[in-house]
Each structure stands twice: as C-alpha cells, then as structure tokens.
N, C-alpha and C positions, 0 to 999 in steps of 0.2 A: 634456283636457290630457294630454300625453305623460308617461309615467313615466320617471324617470331611474334607472338601475341602476349600481351600482359593481361588480357581479359578472357574469361571463360565464355564459351559459346552459349547464347540464350537457348533455353529449352524449347522455345516456340519455333525455332528453326528446324527441329527434328533431324538434325545432323550432328555427327560426333567429331568430324575432322575439319581442320582448317584447310582452305584451298592451297594447293601447292602448284606453282607455275612449272610447266615443262619447258625445257630448253628449246629455243627456236633455232632453225637454220637461218642463215643470213638473208635468204630470199622469202622468208615467211613473216606473216603477221597473225595476230589473233582477232577473230571476229566474234562479237557477242550474238548468240542466238537468244533473244529475249522472248521468254514464253508469254503467251497471251494472258490477259487479265484486266481487271478494272483498276481504276486509280486507288481503290481502297485495299486491293489484295497485296499480299507480300510479294516481293520481287524474286522471281526464279529465272535463272539464265544458265547458259553454257558457254564456255570459251572454246572456240574451234580454231585449230591451226590450219592456215591455208597459205599457198604461194600467192603473193600479191599479184603476180602476172595472171593467175587463174581467177582472181577475185574481182576483177574490174566490173563495175556496175552491179555487183551482187549485194552491196551493203550501202548504208548511209552513215556518214561521219558526223558526230556531234561536235559542235563548237560551243563552248560554255566556259563560264568562270568557275574555278574550283571552289571558291569560298574558303571558309576557315578549315584548314586541314585537320583540326582537332574536333570539328563538328561532324561526327561520323555515325553511321548506322550499319548494321549487319544485313547482308543479303545471302541468298543461297546461290552458289555458282558451281555447276557440275557436281551436284550432290555434296557440296562442302560449304563451309562458311567463309565469307570474306567481308571486309569492311570497305565501304565507299563513303565519300563525303555526302552530306545531306543534299548538297547541290546536285550531284550526279543522281542520287536516289530520286529526287523530284523529277529529273528529266526522264529516267527510266520508267517511272510510274505513269507519266503523262504521255510518253511517246509509244508505249507498247500498244499493240492492237488488241481488240477485245476477242477476236476469233481465230487468230493465227499468230505464228511467231514473226518477229521482226529482226532483221539482221543489221547490227549497228557496230560502229567503232567509236570508242571513247578512250582517250589516252590513259586516264587514271586506272582503268580496269584492264585494258588490252596490253599495256606495257608493265612489266614487272619493275616497279619504281625503285626497288632496293637492289636491283641487279644493274650496276653501273655500266658494264659492257653492253648489255642489252639496251639500256636506256640511251647510251651514246649512239648505237646503231639505228634505233628507231627514230630518235629525234632528228637524225641526219636525213631520214626518209619521210618525215612528216608530210612534206609537199606531195610526194608520190601517193601517200595514203589518202590525202584529201582529193587529189586529182583523179584517183581511181574510183572514188565513191560515186554512186549514182546521184547522190544529193548530199548537200551539207545542211544539217539541221542546226540552226542558231538558237540555242536554248537560252532565253533571257531570264527564266525563272517562272515560278507559279504566279506571283504578283496579284494585284487586286483587279477587280472587274474594270475599274476606271483606267488602269494602266493598259490592260488588254485592249480596251476600246481606243485608247490613244494610239496604240500600235496600228490598229486597223485604219485609223484616220490620219496616220502620219503623212502620207503623201499629200492629202488635202491641206494639212497644217503647213507643210513646207512650201506649198504653191500658192497659198493665200496671199494676195498682194497687200503689202503694208503701206498704207498711205502716210504721207509726211504731215506731221502736225506737231504743235508745241506741247510737250509733255505736261508742262505746268497748267495748261488750259484744261487738261483732262482731270486733274486733281485725283489721281488714282489713289485709293486707300484700301489696303488689304484688311478684310474683316476676319479672316482666318487663314490657315496655311493653304487653302484651296480656292478661295474666292476673294474678289475685290469689287469695289464700287467705283464709279467715276461720274464726273459732271459732263453732260452732253451739250451744255448751253452754247459754248463757243467752238464746237467741233463741226467739221464737215460731216455729211451723211456717210461718206466712206469711212471716216475715222470712227464714227459711232458704231457702224456695222462691224468693223474689225475688232473693236474693244468688246462688243457684245459676244462675238465669236470666242475671243480669248477668255472671257469669263468662265466658260465651261471647258475650253480646250487647253489653256495654257498650263495650269497646274498639273494635270495628269501627264501631259507631254514632258514636262520637266522631270516628273518622277520616272518616266520611261528613260529619259536620257541620263539619269543618275545611276542607272543599273551598272554593276561592275563590268559587264561584258564589254561596254564601250571603252573601257580603260585598259583592256588586256592586249598586250603587244602581239601575241601569237595569232590573234584573229586576222591580222593583216595577211599573213601567208595563207591561212586557212581559206580566206575569201578569194584571194588572188588565184589559188589553185582550184577553186570550186567550179564545176561545170554548171551547177544549179544550186542556189542557196535560198533558204526560207527562214525568215525571222519568226520565232514562236514565243509567245507569252501565255502560259497556261493553255487554254483551249483556243486562243486566237493566233492567227498566223497570216503573214503576207509575204509575197515574193521580195527578196532583196532587190532584184532588178527594177521593181516598181518604184523604189525610193532612191536608188543609187544616184541618178542624174540630179535629182532635186537636192540631195545631200551635198553633192560635189559643188553645187552652185552657191552653197553657204560661204564659200571662200572668196567670192567676188568682193572687191573693196567696198562697194556700196550695197552689198547683198544682205540677205536676211540675218547672217551670223552677227554682224556688228549691231544691227538694230535690236536683235534679241539679247545680245550681250549687254547692251546699254539698258535695255528694259529690265533684265534680271537685276542689274545693280540698283536701278532706280526704285523698283518696287520691293526688293527684298532687304535693302540696306536698313538695318536697325529694326526691322519688323518681323522677319522670320528667322534670320540667322545666316551668316556668311557661308557656313559650311555647306548648306543646302544650295545656295546660289553658286558657289564655286564648283560643286560636283555637277550641277546642271550645265553650267557654262563649259566645263571641261568635256562633258559628254557630247555637247553640240559641236564643239571644236574638233574633238576626236572623230566624231561621225563624219564630218566634212573631210578631214584628212584621210580617213579610211576609204571613203568613196573615191577620192581623188587617186589614191594609191592603186586601188583596184582597177579603175578606168585606165590609168596610164600603164600599168603592168600587164594588162591584157591586150595592149597594142604594141606591136614590135617596135614601131618608130619612136614611141614615147616612154619606153620602159625606164624606170628610175635607177640611177646609180646608187651604190651603197651609201655614200655620203648623203645623198638627197633623201633616201629612205630613213636614215637615222635622224636627219634634221626634221622631216615631216612627222616622225613618230616619237619625238622627244618627250611628249607628254603622256605617252602610253606606259603602262607599268608591267614589270616582271617581278615575280617573287624571287628569282635567281638572277643576279646581275649579268651572268654570262649569256642569258637568253636575249638580252638587248642586241647581241650580235647573232647568235645562233638562229633566232627567229627570222632574220632578214637576209642572211647570206644566200639562201637558195633562190631568192627572187630578185637579187641585185643584177642589173644588166652588165656591170663591169667585172663580175666574178665569173670566171670560166667554169661553167657547170660541168664540163668534162674533166676538170682537174679535181678528182676526188680528194686529193691530199689537201686542197685548199678548203674543203668543206667538212673536214673531220670535226666531229663534236667530241669534246672531252670534258666531262664533268669532274674529272679529278684535277684539271687545271684551274688555277686561280682566275678570278674575274679579270684582274689586271693583265694576266698573260693572254687571255682570250681576246680582250679588247685592244691590246697593243700589238697584235700580230700583224706587222706591216706586210708580210709575205702574201696576205690575202689579195692584194691588188696587183700582184705580179702575174704576167703572162697567163 
C-alpha cells in the first residue's frame, strides 16, 4: 500500500521518492539494515524482506516507547524518504555501529502501519519476532547523564537494605527537585548512611522510573519472549537479568516498594508536585509487576492465566484499547496457542468486541 504524505521531502535527504512498502508473504518480516555512522550523522537504512524461519538470531529487536506520533523526522530508507517518530530516530542513531551495519527490528518501521491486514498478521506474530531475535534492546531514551548512571546503579539501589526509623526524626527537606537535607541527630548509623546514599541516588532513580517505557503494556510480551534483553539509556546499558530478581522482590508486603512508595509521598507532597511522584510510583510498581510476569511466564509451572495477566498489568498503558488484550493473549497459559482462530488480531473490530470475546477461553 502506498503511503500518502502531506509534506515535501527535505532537500537534505537527497532523494526524490517516498518509501513504498512491498507486500509481504505471510511467513515474512522486514529487517532493518542500519548503515554505520556516528550519533551526529543522518540515518540511512534499508528494509529487507526475510522469512522469519530463516532470520532466527540474525537480528536484534528494539523494545521502546513510540512517544508522540506527531513528533516525527525524516530518514532515508532504501534510497527513499520515510518518517519515523523522534523516539525511534534517537534509538537508531544511538544503536548503530560506527564501522558496520547493524540488523534490527522495530515495529513502527518494519510493519506497514496503514495496511490493516499486514498489521493484523504481524501483531499476531510479535511474540515470534521477539523470540527469534538474538537480543532484545530495551531503548529507554537518550536521557541525562544522571539517569544513565542511575540505570547503571539500579541493582545496587534495589538491593540497598532500608533501615527502619521514624521519618519525623529525619526531618527530610527537599531543597530542589534533585536534592534534600535531613537531621542525623536522632537516627541510627544505618539510617544516616542510607539517607546519605539517597541524597545522590534517589532523584535520578525516580527520573529513570518515570520514563514511559515502564508504562507500556506491550513490553510484557516483548520481555517474556526475549532470550536475552538489555536496558539502554543513551550510552549506558545493563543486562535485564541483573535487575529482574531485585525488581520482582519489590512486591513483597514489607519490601522495598511500600517503603519507597511511602517515601515518595512524604518527601514529594506539596514540595515537588504530585504528577512527578505519581509517575515515579507507577514506574516502580510496573517494574515490579513486569519482572514478576517475566519470571512466572518463563517457568512452565507458574505461567500466568489471562485473567491474572490482565490484573497484574492493569496499570500499564496502550494507545489502542484493543491492545490490552492483543498484547497478552500469546503469553496466557489458559489460551490454547495452537488454536490460531483464538489468537486472531483484528484492528477493524471495536475495542468492546475484542475485550468481550468470551470464546477466547474455550478449548
């Protein structure tokens, strides 16, 4: 299907034509051949048609938040012009190699988003795309140096033991959005050390947890299907496996999540703004739910049923209401994965029809 554009192609691209998607066979996907370059160079790539059965472990799949669909930029693709969101543009610029091509998969570019039959077919096979990738690259964004360092130190942050002490004794006072002071007089040595650590670690970690990737529902399936996943913020990266267990333990009744949630409320209330605190709290809670879903759904004995997946992911977001169901069906233990008719994706159906289809739980 041809793309229709309302804007002219920038002269700087040195191309005359808009990119036109070729029709795929049912067993094919597109892979991005991302040409080498530095972070300052324009992005040049090619889309290659491949049979997914022949592409196993030959590419890496990007997991990312789309961002504002109207915030876009032009890139050169197969000697033609195409628009991508600035979120994806940032990922492509940072993920490309300096000396050789890199082979990637990203939904916004590899799926013809205005061809509904193709979109239906590929969304139904997203799990296969991510499980066939050699690695899943979790792109959190370019972000600040402090957020990048918070990512690198996330495991230590999550594992740092929190001492019990009376919050009123600490007399915490925020002097800015990124720093606070406290009174050590009536606190134990452990409490003082913990608060001193938080003076530099807490605010950047909250900024990290506020990033939109933690609120995106599709990331659950993308991580469950991944053989190997890496969290990336700008030039900083860590293995997902290194923080997965620590994140999942946030859900224990007396664990870190409740203490951090209370801490966020106490120190942010009326001083920095509820929206910041709410986003950080939601990010922490979603991270814990995400890690728990991944751990359980990679163990045959503990795999989650559709109802449990929907309950655990109720605070995750989708831009399309139908995706609340479509994103979870392929990983639900009580959905017969051999019944292709139960897994059909149809973006021409209303959200109510998709969510109310009781036949999903039959045989």
